[in-house]
N, C-alpha and C positions, 0 to 999 in steps of 0.2 A: 632686315638686311636687303630686301629687294630693291629699295631706293638707292642704297649704297652701290649695289651691283650695277645699277643703271648710271652711276656717276653723279647722283644727287646727294647733297649733304642732308643730315637729319639733326634736328634739335631734340635733345633728350633732357628730361627733368631727372635729376639725381639727388641723392642725399649723401653728403660727405661728412656730416656731423651727426652725433647721436640725437641731438635735439633739433627739431624742425621748427621754423618760425611760421610756416604756412598753416592755415586753418585745418586743412586735410591731413597734415603731418606726413605726407608722402614724399615731398621734394622740398629742397631748400636752395637749389642751385640748378642752372641750366648750362649745357655745353653743346657745342656744334661738332658733331661727328662727321668727318669729311672723307673717311676711307676705312678700309679694312683689308686684312690679309691673313695668311695662314703660315705657320711655321711647323716644321717637322720636329717632334720630340720623341723620346723613347717610348712614350705612351700613345703615340699616334700624332694626329694633327691638332694643333691648338690655334684658335683664331685670335686675332688682336684687332683693336680699333685705333685709328688716328683721330685726334680731336683737338679743337681749340677751346681753351678755357679763358674767356675774356676777363675773368676776375683774378686770374693768376698773373701777377706782375713780378714775382720773385724767382721764377724759373723752377718752381717746385711742382712735382706731380701730386695733385690732390686726390686723384681718383685712380683706382686700379680697375679697368674695365675688362680685363682679360677673363675669359670663361674657361 
């Protein structure tokens, strides 16, 4: 999160399907995280991330990166 707080984007490897096609089986997709923020909920603060998914051309959210 340090780079995002400095205003820099971060490329992250993620898995959005159960079966990975990579040899190490840890990621099968990459996204560019460009920002983050916080929202107030009944349980306290929840952070969220803004990202670009270059493989997503249908306008669908493939990943839920909320924590």
